[in-house]
PARO-113248 format. One record per residue: x, y, z of N, C-alpha, C in turn; residue in one letter. Coordinates in pm, 1 decimal, m for minus. Last residue first. Layout:
BEGIN
+----------+----------+----------+----------+----------+----------+----------+----------+----------+------+
!   n_east !  n_north !     n_up !  ca_east ! ca_north !    ca_up !   c_east !  c_north !     c_up ! code !
+----------+----------+----------+----------+----------+----------+----------+----------+----------+------+
!        X !        Y !        Z !        X !        Y !        Z !        X !        Y !        Z !    a !
...
+----------+----------+----------+----------+----------+----------+----------+----------+----------+------+
//
This chain:
BEGIN
+----------+----------+----------+----------+----------+----------+----------+----------+----------+------+
!   n_east !  n_north !     n_up !  ca_east ! ca_north !    ca_up !   c_east !  c_north !     c_up ! code !
+----------+----------+----------+----------+----------+----------+----------+----------+----------+------+
!  m4746.8 !   2433.3 !  m1601.7 !  m4832.3 !   2309.0 !  m1581.6 !  m4747.1 !   2200.9 !  m1516.2 !    x !
!  m4541.5 !   2602.5 !  m1650.2 !  m4625.6 !   2617.0 !  m1525.1 !  m4719.0 !   2501.1 !  m1495.1 !    x !
!  m4448.4 !   2538.4 !  m1896.3 !  m4365.6 !   2481.7 !  m1781.8 !  m4453.6 !   2498.1 !  m1644.4 !    x !
!  m4592.3 !   2695.4 !  m2062.2 !  m4623.4 !   2553.5 !  m2059.1 !  m4560.4 !   2491.8 !  m1935.4 !    x !
!  m4690.5 !   3008.5 !  m1922.7 !  m4576.3 !   2922.3 !  m1977.7 !  m4617.7 !   2782.3 !  m1963.1 !    x !
!  m4995.8 !   3181.6 !  m2028.5 !  m4901.7 !   3117.9 !  m1923.7 !  m4796.5 !   3030.1 !  m1989.1 !    x !
!  m5230.1 !   3285.6 !  m2129.8 !  m5109.3 !   3371.6 !  m2106.0 !  m5020.8 !   3300.1 !  m2001.6 !    x !
!  m5430.6 !   3117.3 !  m2206.3 !  m5433.7 !   3157.2 !  m2067.9 !  m5319.1 !   3255.6 !  m2031.1 !    x !
!  m5363.4 !   3077.3 !  m2462.2 !  m5485.9 !   3142.1 !  m2439.1 !  m5490.5 !   3194.8 !  m2292.9 !    x !
!  m5111.3 !   2939.3 !  m2435.6 !  m5126.4 !   3079.5 !  m2498.3 !  m5247.2 !   3152.6 !  m2465.8 !    x !
!  m5209.7 !   2700.6 !  m2314.0 !  m5116.3 !   2789.6 !  m2237.8 !  m5119.0 !   2935.9 !  m2306.9 !    x !
!  m5362.9 !   2594.2 !  m2529.5 !  m5420.5 !   2615.4 !  m2393.7 !  m5342.1 !   2721.9 !  m2317.8 !    x !
!  m5172.6 !   2559.8 !  m2721.4 !  m5290.2 !   2640.3 !  m2745.4 !  m5353.5 !   2686.6 !  m2612.4 !    x !
!  m4990.6 !   2383.7 !  m2591.8 !  m4938.5 !   2517.7 !  m2623.0 !  m5066.2 !   2609.7 !  m2650.7 !    x !
!  m5158.5 !   2157.8 !  m2580.9 !  m5113.0 !   2217.1 !  m2448.2 !  m5064.2 !   2362.7 !  m2478.8 !    x !
!  m5174.8 !   2107.7 !  m2839.0 !  m5292.5 !   2134.8 !  m2779.2 !  m5259.0 !   2204.0 !  m2642.2 !    x !
!  m4909.2 !   2044.4 !  m2909.3 !  m4974.7 !   2157.1 !  m2973.9 !  m5107.2 !   2202.5 !  m2896.1 !    x !
!  m4866.0 !   1804.6 !  m2766.2 !  m4803.4 !   1928.4 !  m2729.4 !  m4863.6 !   2054.4 !  m2795.8 !    x !
!  m5147.6 !   1615.0 !  m2683.1 !  m5055.9 !   1645.4 !  m2779.0 !  m4995.2 !   1790.3 !  m2734.1 !    x !
!  m5151.7 !   1448.4 !  m2345.3 !  m5211.0 !   1544.1 !  m2452.1 !  m5106.6 !   1579.6 !  m2547.5 !    x !
!  m5071.6 !   1315.0 !  m2126.7 !  m5100.5 !   1238.7 !  m2256.3 !  m5148.0 !   1327.1 !  m2371.4 !    x !
!  m5053.6 !   1498.1 !  m1926.8 !  m4932.3 !   1421.4 !  m1975.4 !  m4944.6 !   1350.1 !  m2104.9 !    x !
!  m5283.1 !   1584.0 !  m1828.2 !  m5216.0 !   1664.4 !  m1932.9 !  m5099.5 !   1592.1 !  m1990.3 !    x !
!  m5552.5 !   1358.8 !  m1769.5 !  m5416.3 !   1406.9 !  m1749.5 !  m5357.0 !   1478.9 !  m1865.2 !    x !
!  m5819.3 !   1284.8 !  m1777.4 !  m5722.8 !   1183.6 !  m1789.0 !  m5580.9 !   1223.0 !  m1762.1 !    x !
!  m5961.5 !   1530.0 !  m1745.4 !  m6002.7 !   1410.9 !  m1672.1 !  m5888.1 !   1303.9 !  m1671.5 !    x !
!  m5841.8 !   1724.3 !  m1908.2 !  m5869.0 !   1756.2 !  m1762.7 !  m5897.3 !   1628.7 !  m1678.5 !    x !
!  m5851.6 !   1581.9 !  m2164.1 !  m5714.8 !   1630.2 !  m2087.6 !  m5732.0 !   1660.8 !  m1941.2 !    x !
!  m6118.5 !   1555.2 !  m2193.7 !  m6033.8 !   1435.8 !  m2182.5 !  m5896.5 !   1486.3 !  m2109.9 !    x !
!  m6197.3 !   1823.3 !  m2220.5 !  m6250.8 !   1751.7 !  m2115.8 !  m6161.3 !   1613.8 !  m2082.9 !    x !
!  m6054.5 !   1900.6 !  m2458.2 !  m6024.4 !   1972.7 !  m2324.6 !  m6079.0 !   1884.5 !  m2208.1 !    x !
!  m6173.7 !   1732.6 !  m2635.9 !  m6035.7 !   1715.8 !  m2616.6 !  m5993.3 !   1774.7 !  m2472.6 !    x !
!  m6427.7 !   1821.4 !  m2643.0 !  m6411.2 !   1687.5 !  m2598.1 !  m6269.1 !   1667.5 !  m2558.9 !    x !
!  m6389.4 !   2081.5 !  m2755.0 !  m6435.9 !   2063.8 !  m2604.4 !  m6410.4 !   1928.1 !  m2549.1 !    x !
!  m6096.2 !   2137.3 !  m2948.5 !  m6230.6 !   2064.1 !  m2926.5 !  m6266.9 !   2053.5 !  m2779.3 !    x !
!  m5956.8 !   2458.7 !  m2929.9 !  m5935.1 !   2327.4 !  m2891.9 !  m6074.8 !   2250.2 !  m2882.0 !    x !
!  m5937.0 !   2737.1 !  m2946.9 !  m5948.4 !   2661.9 !  m3063.8 !  m5908.7 !   2510.1 !  m3030.8 !    x !
!  m5964.1 !   2897.4 !  m2723.9 !  m5842.4 !   2824.7 !  m2738.5 !  m5825.5 !   2749.7 !  m2883.2 !    x !
!  m6235.4 !   2959.8 !  m2736.9 !  m6134.3 !   3061.9 !  m2746.2 !  m6000.3 !   3012.4 !  m2778.0 !    x !
!  m6345.3 !   2705.8 !  m2709.4 !  m6376.1 !   2774.4 !  m2832.7 !  m6266.8 !   2888.4 !  m2851.7 !    x !
!  m6267.5 !   2642.2 !  m2443.1 !  m6233.5 !   2556.5 !  m2554.2 !  m6236.5 !   2626.2 !  m2690.5 !    x !
!  m6400.2 !   2852.8 !  m2298.2 !  m6258.6 !   2843.6 !  m2316.3 !  m6206.3 !   2761.2 !  m2434.6 !    x !
!  m6662.6 !   2762.9 !  m2332.8 !  m6620.1 !   2894.5 !  m2388.6 !  m6472.7 !   2902.3 !  m2399.8 !    x !
!  m6641.1 !   2521.0 !  m2193.1 !  m6686.0 !   2525.2 !  m2333.7 !  m6639.3 !   2653.4 !  m2401.9 !    x !
!  m6597.3 !   2594.8 !  m1938.4 !  m6479.9 !   2521.0 !  m2006.4 !  m6517.3 !   2525.1 !  m2147.1 !    x !
!  m6710.4 !   2942.6 !  m1872.9 !  m6721.0 !   2795.0 !  m1878.6 !  m6604.3 !   2724.3 !  m1952.6 !    x !
!  m6608.7 !   3191.7 !  m1840.6 !  m6735.5 !   3160.4 !  m1782.3 !  m6759.9 !   3000.2 !  m1779.0 !    x !
!  m6261.7 !   3243.1 !  m1759.5 !  m6367.7 !   3213.0 !  m1855.7 !  m6505.7 !   3172.1 !  m1782.8 !    x !
!  m6089.1 !   3278.4 !  m1553.8 !  m6083.6 !   3377.0 !  m1673.4 !  m6197.0 !   3353.7 !  m1765.4 !    x !
!  m6126.8 !   3078.5 !  m1371.2 !  m6105.1 !   3220.5 !  m1326.9 !  m6121.5 !   3319.9 !  m1433.3 !    x !
!  m6138.2 !   2861.0 !  m1534.2 !  m6267.9 !   2903.5 !  m1479.4 !  m6252.3 !   3037.2 !  m1407.1 !    x !
!  m5861.5 !   2810.6 !  m1573.2 !  m5946.5 !   2836.4 !  m1684.0 !  m6075.6 !   2907.0 !  m1637.6 !    x !
!  m5776.3 !   2757.1 !  m1315.9 !  m5723.9 !   2879.9 !  m1377.8 !  m5811.9 !   2910.6 !  m1505.2 !    x !
!  m5922.9 !   2523.2 !  m1251.6 !  m5940.4 !   2648.1 !  m1184.0 !  m5900.2 !   2763.6 !  m1247.8 !    x !
!  m5794.1 !   2350.1 !  m1447.4 !  m5929.6 !   2376.1 !  m1454.2 !  m5968.8 !   2504.8 !  m1378.0 !    x !
!  m5533.7 !   2349.3 !  m1342.6 !  m5555.4 !   2409.7 !  m1474.4 !  m5707.5 !   2445.8 !  m1491.8 !    x !
!  m5571.3 !   2226.5 !  m1097.9 !  m5510.4 !   2365.4 !  m1107.8 !  m5546.4 !   2433.4 !  m1243.9 !    x !
!  m5641.2 !   1971.2 !  m1190.7 !  m5747.9 !   2063.8 !  m1105.0 !  m5694.4 !   2208.3 !  m1112.7 !    x !
!  m5430.0 !   1897.9 !  m1335.1 !  m5543.6 !   1918.4 !  m1402.3 !  m5647.7 !   2002.0 !  m1319.1 !    x !
!  m5229.3 !   1878.2 !  m1126.6 !  m5205.5 !   1972.7 !  m1244.2 !  m5335.8 !   2002.2 !  m1315.4 !    x !
!  m5405.6 !   1866.2 !   m820.5 !  m5336.2 !   1802.1 !   m923.7 !  m5310.3 !   1910.5 !  m1037.3 !    x !
!  m5357.9 !   2048.6 !   m513.7 !  m5435.4 !   2017.3 !   m631.8 !  m5349.2 !   1952.4 !   m740.3 !    x !
!  m5238.2 !   1879.7 !   m213.5 !  m5225.0 !   1989.0 !   m323.3 !  m5310.4 !   1948.8 !   m436.8 !    x !
!  m5454.7 !   1739.7 !     23.7 !  m5345.7 !   1723.1 !    m72.6 !  m5346.5 !   1846.0 !   m170.3 !    x !
!  m5473.9 !   1864.2 !    368.6 !  m5527.1 !   1846.9 !    225.9 !  m5417.3 !   1821.7 !    128.1 !    x !
!  m5382.1 !   1682.4 !    651.5 !  m5362.1 !   1795.8 !    550.0 !  m5430.0 !   1759.6 !    426.0 !    x !
!  m5571.5 !   1602.6 !    942.6 !  m5505.8 !   1551.9 !    810.0 !  m5495.5 !   1674.2 !    714.7 !    x !
+----------+----------+----------+----------+----------+----------+----------+----------+----------+------+
//
């Protein structure tokens, strides 16, 4: 059986952890509340405020459309 491709949230978590020691450290760098970041990664990017997604993408030097 083939593995499923990672979800958007899993891919985003992996990208964050490639560049930062922890999610908490990334949240501080992105100026996003840690609880907001966790909620976004657990419940889905689709329900997040656009400003929050932009802050995350800018901090990771990525285009929002990559998500």
